[in-house]
SEVEXSE-802626 format. One record per residue (C-alpha): residue number from 1; x, y, z; residue in three letters. Coordinates in steps of 0.05 Angstrom, whole numbers. Layout:
BEGIN
{r NUM, {X, Y, Z}, 'ALA'},
...
***
This chain:
BEGIN
{r 1, {420, -592, 298}, 'MET'},
{r 2, {456, -571, 362}, 'ALA'},
{r 3, {519, -559, 321}, 'VAL'},
{r 4, {481, -513, 273}, 'GLU'},
{r 5, {451, -473, 331}, 'VAL'},
{r 6, {520, -466, 364}, 'SER'},
{r 7, {550, -443, 298}, 'LYS'},
{r 8, {495, -392, 288}, 'SER'},
{r 9, {504, -365, 359}, 'GLN'},
{r 10, {579, -360, 349}, 'SER'},
{r 11, {569, -322, 284}, 'GLN'},
{r 12, {520, -274, 317}, 'LEU'},
{r 13, {569, -263, 374}, 'SER'},
{r 14, {624, -247, 325}, 'ARG'},
{r 15, {581, -198, 287}, 'ILE'},
{r 16, {560, -164, 352}, 'PHE'},
{r 17, {632, -158, 376}, 'LYS'},
{r 18, {653, -129, 309}, 'GLN'},
{r 19, {595, -79, 310}, 'TRP'},
{r 20, {610, -59, 382}, 'ARG'},
{r 21, {680, -37, 362}, 'ARG'},
{r 22, {650, 17, 319}, 'ASN'},
{r 23, {641, 74, 369}, 'ARG'},
{r 24, {601, 117, 323}, 'ARG'},
{r 25, {551, 60, 311}, 'ALA'},
{r 26, {545, 48, 386}, 'VAL'},
{r 27, {533, 122, 401}, 'VAL'},
{r 28, {483, 125, 344}, 'GLY'},
{r 29, {446, 64, 371}, 'ALA'},
{r 30, {445, 93, 441}, 'PHE'},
{r 31, {415, 159, 418}, 'ILE'},
{r 32, {366, 122, 372}, 'LEU'},
{r 33, {343, 79, 430}, 'MET'},
{r 34, {331, 142, 471}, 'MET'},
{r 35, {288, 171, 415}, 'ILE'},
{r 36, {249, 106, 409}, 'ILE'},
{r 37, {240, 104, 485}, 'PHE'},
{r 38, {213, 175, 486}, 'MET'},
{r 39, {167, 160, 428}, 'ALA'},
{r 40, {138, 99, 462}, 'ILE'},
{r 41, {128, 132, 529}, 'PHE'},
{r 42, {110, 200, 502}, 'ALA'},
{r 43, {52, 211, 551}, 'PRO'},
{r 44, {99, 200, 609}, 'PHE'},
{r 45, {157, 244, 586}, 'VAL'},
{r 46, {116, 305, 567}, 'THR'},
{r 47, {75, 354, 607}, 'ARG'},
{r 48, {29, 382, 554}, 'TYR'},
{r 49, {-18, 354, 502}, 'GLU'},
{r 50, {14, 362, 433}, 'PRO'},
{r 51, {-49, 393, 403}, 'GLN'},
{r 52, {-70, 437, 462}, 'LYS'},
{r 53, {-70, 510, 442}, 'GLN'},
{r 54, {-57, 570, 487}, 'ASN'},
{r 55, {-55, 635, 447}, 'MET'},
{r 56, {-30, 675, 506}, 'ARG'},
{r 57, {35, 635, 504}, 'ASN'},
{r 58, {45, 636, 428}, 'ARG'},
{r 59, {116, 640, 402}, 'LEU'},
{r 60, {148, 637, 471}, 'GLN'},
{r 61, {223, 624, 472}, 'PRO'},
{r 62, {252, 564, 508}, 'PRO'},
{r 63, {243, 569, 583}, 'SER'},
{r 64, {235, 526, 645}, 'ALA'},
{r 65, {161, 518, 630}, 'GLU'},
{r 66, {170, 503, 556}, 'HIS'},
{r 67, {240, 477, 545}, 'ILE'},
{r 68, {235, 481, 469}, 'PHE'},
{r 69, {189, 541, 468}, 'GLY'},
{r 70, {120, 545, 437}, 'THR'},
{r 71, {94, 552, 366}, 'ASP'},
{r 72, {46, 602, 334}, 'GLN'},
{r 73, {-13, 570, 369}, 'PHE'},
{r 74, {19, 567, 437}, 'GLY'},
{r 75, {30, 492, 433}, 'ARG'},
{r 76, {89, 462, 469}, 'ASP'},
{r 77, {143, 447, 418}, 'THR'},
{r 78, {177, 394, 461}, 'TYR'},
{r 79, {112, 354, 466}, 'SER'},
{r 80, {100, 360, 392}, 'ARG'},
{r 81, {171, 337, 375}, 'VAL'},
{r 82, {164, 276, 420}, 'VAL'},
{r 83, {97, 256, 392}, 'TYR'},
{r 84, {124, 271, 323}, 'GLY'},
{r 85, {179, 220, 335}, 'ALA'},
{r 86, {126, 167, 348}, 'ARG'},
{r 87, {92, 184, 282}, 'LEU'},
{r 88, {156, 188, 241}, 'SER'},
{r 89, {183, 122, 268}, 'LEU'},
{r 90, {117, 87, 253}, 'GLN'},
{r 91, {117, 113, 182}, 'VAL'},
{r 92, {189, 90, 172}, 'GLY'},
{r 93, {176, 21, 203}, 'PHE'},
{r 94, {112, 5, 165}, 'PHE'},
{r 95, {134, 32, 98}, 'SER'},
{r 96, {202, -3, 99}, 'ILE'},
{r 97, {169, -66, 126}, 'GLY'},
{r 98, {123, -66, 66}, 'MET'},
{r 99, {180, -54, 18}, 'ALA'},
{r 100, {222, -108, 52}, 'LEU'},
{r 101, {167, -161, 47}, 'LEU'},
{r 102, {147, -147, -25}, 'ILE'},
{r 103, {215, -128, -52}, 'GLY'},
{r 104, {253, -187, -21}, 'CYS'},
{r 105, {199, -236, -45}, 'THR'},
{r 106, {204, -210, -116}, 'LEU'},
{r 107, {281, -210, -114}, 'GLY'},
{r 108, {283, -279, -84}, 'LEU'},
{r 109, {238, -310, -137}, 'VAL'},
{r 110, {272, -272, -194}, 'ALA'},
{r 111, {342, -289, -172}, 'GLY'},
{r 112, {330, -363, -157}, 'TYR'},
{r 113, {288, -382, -218}, 'TYR'},
{r 114, {317, -334, -270}, 'GLY'},
{r 115, {294, -339, -342}, 'GLY'},
{r 116, {226, -310, -361}, 'VAL'},
{r 117, {205, -300, -289}, 'ILE'},
{r 118, {268, -259, -276}, 'ASP'},
{r 119, {258, -217, -339}, 'ASN'},
{r 120, {185, -201, -323}, 'VAL'},
{r 121, {197, -183, -250}, 'ILE'},
{r 122, {258, -141, -264}, 'MET'},
{r 123, {225, -103, -321}, 'ARG'},
{r 124, {170, -82, -273}, 'VAL'},
{r 125, {224, -62, -223}, 'VAL'},
{r 126, {259, -22, -277}, 'ASP'},
{r 127, {194, 16, -291}, 'VAL'},
{r 128, {189, 35, -218}, 'LEU'},
{r 129, {262, 56, -218}, 'MET'},
{r 130, {251, 102, -277}, 'ALA'},
{r 131, {230, 156, -228}, 'LEU'},
{r 132, {271, 179, -168}, 'PRO'},
{r 133, {243, 150, -103}, 'GLY'},
{r 134, {217, 214, -73}, 'PHE'},
{r 135, {186, 236, -139}, 'LEU'},
{r 136, {151, 168, -145}, 'LEU'},
{r 137, {125, 174, -74}, 'ALA'},
{r 138, {101, 244, -87}, 'LEU'},
{r 139, {65, 222, -150}, 'SER'},
{r 140, {30, 166, -113}, 'ILE'},
{r 141, {8, 211, -56}, 'VAL'},
{r 142, {-16, 264, -106}, 'ALA'},
{r 143, {-58, 211, -140}, 'ALA'},
{r 144, {-86, 180, -77}, 'LEU'},
{r 145, {-92, 244, -35}, 'GLY'},
{r 146, {-56, 268, 27}, 'PRO'},
{r 147, {-56, 227, 90}, 'GLY'},
{r 148, {-8, 183, 131}, 'LEU'},
{r 149, {-35, 117, 104}, 'GLN'},
{r 150, {-23, 140, 33}, 'ASN'},
{r 151, {47, 165, 53}, 'VAL'},
{r 152, {64, 96, 81}, 'VAL'},
{r 153, {39, 63, 17}, 'LEU'},
{r 154, {76, 112, -28}, 'ALA'},
{r 155, {142, 108, 9}, 'ILE'},
{r 156, {137, 32, 12}, 'GLY'},
{r 157, {126, 27, -63}, 'VAL'},
{r 158, {184, 74, -77}, 'SER'},
{r 159, {232, 28, -38}, 'TYR'},
{r 160, {209, -38, -67}, 'ILE'},
{r 161, {258, -34, -127}, 'PRO'},
{r 162, {318, -25, -81}, 'SER'},
{r 163, {302, -87, -40}, 'PHE'},
{r 164, {283, -128, -101}, 'ALA'},
{r 165, {349, -113, -137}, 'ARG'},
{r 166, {391, -123, -75}, 'MET'},
{r 167, {359, -190, -59}, 'MET'},
{r 168, {363, -214, -131}, 'ARG'},
{r 169, {437, -198, -133}, 'SER'},
{r 170, {451, -234, -68}, 'ALA'},
{r 171, {410, -295, -89}, 'VAL'},
{r 172, {445, -301, -156}, 'ILE'},
{r 173, {512, -304, -122}, 'SER'},
{r 174, {486, -356, -72}, 'THR'},
{r 175, {444, -404, -113}, 'ARG'},
{r 176, {504, -435, -148}, 'GLU'},
{r 177, {545, -450, -86}, 'LEU'},
{r 178, {564, -521, -69}, 'ASP'},
{r 179, {516, -531, -10}, 'TYR'},
{r 180, {457, -508, -53}, 'VAL'},
{r 181, {477, -557, -108}, 'ASP'},
{r 182, {484, -612, -56}, 'ALA'},
{r 183, {415, -599, -28}, 'ALA'},
{r 184, {386, -598, -98}, 'ARG'},
{r 185, {421, -664, -116}, 'SER'},
{r 186, {392, -696, -53}, 'LEU'},
{r 187, {322, -681, -78}, 'GLY'},
{r 188, {305, -622, -34}, 'ALA'},
{r 189, {247, -581, -59}, 'LYS'},
{r 190, {256, -510, -82}, 'ASP'},
{r 191, {218, -482, -23}, 'ARG'},
{r 192, {263, -517, 26}, 'ARG'},
{r 193, {326, -496, -11}, 'ILE'},
{r 194, {303, -424, -14}, 'ILE'},
{r 195, {282, -418, 59}, 'LEU'},
{r 196, {338, -461, 89}, 'THR'},
{r 197, {399, -447, 47}, 'HIS'},
{r 198, {390, -388, -1}, 'VAL'},
{r 199, {352, -337, 41}, 'LEU'},
{r 200, {394, -341, 106}, 'PRO'},
{r 201, {458, -333, 66}, 'ASN'},
{r 202, {431, -274, 26}, 'SER'},
{r 203, {402, -233, 82}, 'ILE'},
{r 204, {464, -195, 106}, 'SER'},
{r 205, {461, -138, 54}, 'PRO'},
{r 206, {385, -134, 65}, 'ILE'},
{r 207, {395, -120, 140}, 'ILE'},
{r 208, {441, -61, 124}, 'VAL'},
{r 209, {394, -36, 69}, 'LEU'},
{r 210, {335, -39, 117}, 'THR'},
{r 211, {369, 6, 168}, 'THR'},
{r 212, {392, 57, 117}, 'LEU'},
{r 213, {325, 56, 81}, 'SER'},
{r 214, {289, 72, 146}, 'MET'},
{r 215, {329, 136, 150}, 'ALA'},
{r 216, {309, 154, 79}, 'GLY'},
{r 217, {236, 136, 93}, 'ALA'},
{r 218, {234, 183, 153}, 'ILE'},
{r 219, {265, 238, 111}, 'LEU'},
{r 220, {216, 226, 54}, 'SER'},
{r 221, {156, 227, 102}, 'ALA'},
{r 222, {180, 293, 130}, 'ALA'},
{r 223, {189, 320, 60}, 'GLY'},
{r 224, {119, 299, 39}, 'LEU'},
{r 225, {88, 329, 102}, 'SER'},
{r 226, {128, 393, 90}, 'PHE'},
{r 227, {95, 398, 22}, 'LEU'},
{r 228, {26, 387, 53}, 'GLY'},
{r 229, {18, 316, 26}, 'MET'},
{r 230, {30, 278, 90}, 'GLY'},
{r 231, {5, 289, 161}, 'ALA'},
{r 232, {-50, 341, 164}, 'GLN'},
{r 233, {-58, 395, 218}, 'PRO'},
{r 234, {-63, 392, 277}, 'PRO'},
{r 235, {-25, 325, 277}, 'THR'},
{r 236, {45, 332, 307}, 'ALA'},
{r 237, {95, 311, 252}, 'GLU'},
{r 238, {164, 338, 242}, 'TRP'},
{r 239, {157, 358, 169}, 'GLY'},
{r 240, {90, 393, 179}, 'SER'},
{r 241, {116, 428, 241}, 'MET'},
{r 242, {172, 459, 200}, 'ILE'},
{r 243, {124, 479, 144}, 'ALA'},
{r 244, {73, 510, 191}, 'ASN'},
{r 245, {124, 549, 231}, 'SER'},
{r 246, {165, 573, 171}, 'ARG'},
{r 247, {129, 641, 166}, 'PRO'},
{r 248, {152, 656, 237}, 'PHE'},
{r 249, {224, 635, 231}, 'ILE'},
{r 250, {250, 706, 240}, 'ARG'},
{r 251, {215, 716, 307}, 'VAL'},
{r 252, {216, 644, 333}, 'SER'},
{r 253, {269, 603, 299}, 'HIS'},
{r 254, {263, 548, 352}, 'TRP'},
{r 255, {196, 526, 324}, 'ALA'},
{r 256, {232, 508, 259}, 'VAL'},
{r 257, {301, 490, 285}, 'THR'},
{r 258, {280, 438, 337}, 'ILE'},
{r 259, {239, 394, 290}, 'PRO'},
{r 260, {295, 400, 238}, 'GLY'},
{r 261, {346, 378, 289}, 'LEU'},
{r 262, {301, 319, 308}, 'ALA'},
{r 263, {299, 296, 235}, 'ILE'},
{r 264, {374, 306, 228}, 'PHE'},
{r 265, {391, 268, 292}, 'THR'},
{r 266, {345, 209, 277}, 'THR'},
{r 267, {369, 201, 205}, 'VAL'},
{r 268, {442, 209, 225}, 'MET'},
{r 269, {435, 156, 280}, 'CYS'},
{r 270, {402, 106, 233}, 'LEU'},
{r 271, {458, 118, 182}, 'ASN'},
{r 272, {511, 107, 235}, 'LEU'},
{r 273, {478, 42, 258}, 'VAL'},
{r 274, {472, 20, 185}, 'GLY'},
{r 275, {545, 35, 171}, 'ASP'},
{r 276, {565, -4, 233}, 'GLY'},
{r 277, {523, -64, 212}, 'LEU'},
{r 278, {554, -61, 142}, 'ARG'},
{r 279, {624, -64, 171}, 'ASP'},
{r 280, {606, -120, 220}, 'ALA'},
{r 281, {571, -163, 168}, 'LEU'},
{r 282, {625, -153, 115}, 'ASP'},
{r 283, {692, -132, 146}, 'PRO'},
{r 284, {721, -124, 77}, 'ARG'},
{r 285, {681, -60, 69}, 'LEU'},
{r 286, {703, -26, 134}, 'LYS'},
{r 287, {756, 15, 98}, 'ASN'},
{r 288, {713, 31, 37}, 'VAL'},
{r 289, {690, 103, 31}, 'GLY'},
***
């Protein structure tokens, strides 16, 4: 047991050292941690309430009082961007968490047992993959109605096929390895084999997919809010901020530019971290692409 723990720690240490060599991933992780920190402690890093209106200060340019300016209702853009980060990160976390749990469970069962179970599960996954992810999420929200809870559900459902197919592929390549056959020949039950041998050795691509999918989920949530299907006014959310300030872009471009840069920065940092994890977990891919 002690040998297994030591081996696991050694492997994690190797992965971390390999990841740390990727400067872009480290910079992306640092900026991402700053965004998460600001989102968590939003009340302490902002001076104004995100929904507080002041029509006398509407469409003010960036200044010492309002470092990112104000929107058409006189609301502080900086405060709304920071609180919007909290909302966007929550949507990404919960939606991808849902997709991770359901998708990986389906892929694990389909890949390990195969046969009829595999065919049934994967045909359902194929049906979900018949529509592009964003279009599927948009269809679900249109059917259920606008709102953040429905956005989380819709984005989560749209990412289930990706996790299911990735996990199934990893399990298929793992289930026939020698140590799995040895455990099976010793009489180990399927549950123990899956949780002890198959899942831990199939999780690496899922870790990378989770990071990259969070970036896509945040982008999809912003897109749905931009279309009026996500967060509803006066909630501070990056996509809705861009949509609501779009008519005033000629006279106050900062009200649109700043939330757009927030989306771009967060998505880029998540992609950089995901690329770094991919290279660390599978060094053979570090020169691919």
